[in-house]
VOBA-1610 file (N, C-alpha, C; in pm, whole numbers, padded with zeros to 5 digits, always signed):
BEGIN
Met+24649+06708+06433Met+24709+06782+06542Met+24617+06899+06578Ile+24591+06914+06704Ile+24507+07024+06753Ile+24591+07151+06758Leu+24541+07256+06692Leu+24609+07385+06691Leu+24555+07478+06799Gly+24429+07457+06836Gly+24368+07541+06938Gly+24226+07498+06968Gln+24176+07543+07081Gln+24039+07513+07123Gln+23971+07641+07168Asn+23842+07649+07140Asn+23762+07765+07182Asn+23827+07896+07139Ile+23859+07904+07011Ile+23924+08022+06955Ile+23815+08125+06924Arg+23826+08240+06987Arg+23722+08342+06973Arg+23757+08443+06864Phe+23655+08474+06787Phe+23658+08579+06687Phe+23541+08672+06720Pro+23543+08797+06672Pro+23427+08885+06697Pro+23295+08823+06649Leu+23302+08741+06546Leu+23184+08678+06487Leu+23134+08557+06566Gly+23224+08487+06634Gly+23187+08365+06705Gly+23310+08288+06747Glu+23291+08161+06776Glu+23399+08079+06829Glu+23417+07951+06748Val+23543+07913+06728Val+23576+07785+06668Val+23603+07690+06783Asp+23525+07581+06790Asp+23540+07488+06903Asp+23678+07424+06903Ile+23717+07368+06789Ile+23851+07307+06776Ile+23907+07348+06641Leu+24032+07390+06640Leu+24105+07415+06516Leu+24216+07313+06509Ala+24219+07239+06400Ala+24315+07130+06388Ala+24382+07134+06252Glu+24484+07050+06236Glu+24553+07032+06108Glu+24555+06882+06082Ala+24514+06845+05960Ala+24514+06705+05921Ala+24562+06694+05777Ser+24674+06629+05757Ser+24731+06609+05623Ser+24743+06739+05545Gly+24788+06843+05613Gly+24810+06971+05546Gly+24687+07059+05533Thr+24572+07011+05576Thr+24448+07087+05570Thr+24415+07142+05708Ile+24370+07267+05712Ile+24325+07327+05837Ile+24178+07289+05854Val+24145+07236+05972Val+24010+07184+05997Val+23945+07260+06112Leu+23830+07320+06083Leu+23747+07378+06187Leu+23652+07269+06231Val+23643+07245+06361Val+23557+07138+06411Val+23450+07199+06502Glu+23327+07175+06466Glu+23212+07215+06548Glu+23175+07095+06634Val+23166+07115+06765Val+23133+07007+06858Val+22992+07029+06912Lys+22909+06927+06900Lys+22772+06933+06950Lys+22748+06815+07042Thr+22685+06841+07156Thr+22660+06735+07253Thr+22512+06732+07293His+22470+06618+07342His+22335+06603+07397His+22337+06486+07493Thr+22242+06487+07585Thr+22244+06383+07688Thr+22141+06274+07667Arg+22051+06286+07568Arg+21950+06182+07547Arg+21936+06149+07400Leu+21925+06022+07370Leu+21901+05979+07232Leu+21760+06013+07186Thr+21667+06025+07278Thr+21529+06053+07239Thr+21511+06195+07188Ala+21602+06283+07220Ala+21597+06420+07171Ala+21656+06424+07030Val+21657+06541+06973Val+21715+06559+06839Val+21863+06524+06843His+21907+06448+06745His+22049+06413+06736His+22131+06542+06725Pro+22244+06547+06791Pro+22324+06670+06794Pro+22364+06723+06656Ile+22378+06638+06556Ile+22420+06688+06424Ile+22315+06784+06367Tyr+22190+06768+06407Tyr+22085+06857+06357Tyr+22089+06995+06421Lys+22173+07011+06521Lys+22194+07143+06580Lys+22281+07230+06489Val+22344+07170+06390Val+22421+07248+06292Val+22322+07290+06183Asn+22236+07384+06221Asn+22130+07429+06132Asn+22182+07531+06031Val+22093+07586+05951Val+22133+07678+05844Val+22207+07800+05900Ala+22158+07856+06008Ala+22225+07973+06068Ala+22365+07937+06114Lys+22380+07821+06178Lys+22512+07777+06225Lys+22603+07750+06106Gln+22549+07694+05999Gln+22630+07668+05880Gln+22683+07798+05821Arg+22599+07901+05815Arg+22645+08033+05766Arg+22759+08086+05852Lys+22742+08074+05983Lys+22846+08123+06075Lys+22976+08045+06056Leu+22965+07913+06037Leu+23086+07832+06015Leu+23158+07874+05887Trp+23082+07903+05781Trp+23144+07952+05657Trp+23219+08083+05683Gln+23155+08174+05757Gln+23220+08302+05787Gln+23344+08284+05873Leu+23336+08196+05971Leu+23454+08167+06053Leu+23564+08103+05970Ala+23527+08017+05875Ala+23626+07954+05788Ala+23699+08059+05705Arg+23628+08161+05661Arg+23694+08269+05586Arg+23796+08341+05673Leu+23761+08366+05799Leu+23854+08432+05890Leu+23977+08345+05916Val+23955+08217+05936Val+24067+08125+05959Val+24152+08115+05833Ser+24089+08114+05718Ser+24162+08106+05592Ser+24258+08225+05575Ala+24218+08340+05625Ala+24306+08458+05617Ala+24432+08437+05701Arg+24423+08358+05807Arg+24541+08327+05891Arg+24629+08221+05828Tyr+24570+08137+05743Tyr+24642+08027+05677Tyr+24615+08034+05526Pro+24662+08139+05459Pro+24623+08162+05319Pro+24667+08053+05221Ala+24770+07981+05250Ala+24820+07880+05155Ala+24764+07740+05185Arg+24669+07730+05275Arg+24619+07599+05318Arg+24472+07580+05278Asn+24436+07457+05251Asn+24296+07422+05231Asn+24226+07423+05366Ile+24097+07457+05365Ile+24017+07462+05487Ile+23904+07361+05474Arg+23877+07291+05584Arg+23766+07195+05587Arg+23688+07218+05716Ile+23556+07194+05709Ile+23472+07208+05827Ile+23416+07071+05863Asp+23445+07026+05984Asp+23398+06898+06035Asp+23305+06921+06154Ala+23238+06816+06195Ala+23157+06820+06317Ala+23183+06693+06397Ile+23180+06707+06526Ile+23188+06592+06615Ile+23065+06599+06704Thr+22991+06488+06710Thr+22876+06482+06800Thr+22907+06386+06914Val+22859+06424+07030Val+22877+06342+07150Val+22742+06335+07219Tyr+22692+06214+07240Tyr+22569+06203+07317Tyr+22568+06079+07404Trp+22495+06096+07512Trp+22486+05991+07614Trp+22347+05933+07611Glu+22336+05804+07598Glu+22209+05735+07612Glu+22186+05712+07761His+22063+05721+07804His+22030+05702+07946His+22087+05569+07997Gly+22162+05575+08105Gly+22220+05456+08165Gly+22349+05407+08099Gln+22392+05472+07996Gln+22513+05431+07923Gln+22637+05487+07993Glu+22740+05407+08003Glu+22862+05451+08071Glu+22952+05534+07980Glu+22953+05503+07852Glu+23039+05574+07757Glu+22954+05652+07657Pro+22999+05770+07616Pro+22923+05845+07515Pro+22939+05783+07377Ile+22845+05816+07290Ile+22857+05779+07150Ile+22915+05901+07079Val+23033+05885+07022Val+23104+05995+06957Val+23112+05964+06808Thr+23070+06062+06727Thr+23074+06045+06582Thr+23145+06165+06519His+23236+06137+06427His+23310+06242+06356His+23256+06249+06213Tyr+23208+06367+06173Tyr+23159+06390+06037Tyr+23258+06482+05967Glu+23317+06434+05859Glu+23415+06513+05786Glu+23349+06593+05675Asn+23401+06715+05656Asn+23364+06800+05542Asn+23212+06817+05534Ile+23152+06867+05641Ile+23006+06872+05648Ile+22943+06979+05558Leu+23020+07076+05514Leu+22962+07185+05433Leu+23025+07191+05294Asn+23045+07077+05233Asn+23109+07081+05100Asn+23012+07116+04991
//
């Protein structure tokens, strides 16, 4: 269940905040328009990972009795393709 989208904190933004089986899930969404470029999952670099951990701590304060998980969703379009390729990566920073 989606709890919110584009939730802003002074530190940054959570793209999607969701709940799945009692766990609060922060979802980072990365997109790109060409397969020849770097795959969008590689945009979750070390700096972004640090920020996601910090955002997870802030979200955890709002949901103190819940487990927190960080996921990523990548969306990219191959040239000439009608539908995007969407991939969901669970628990990317375990």
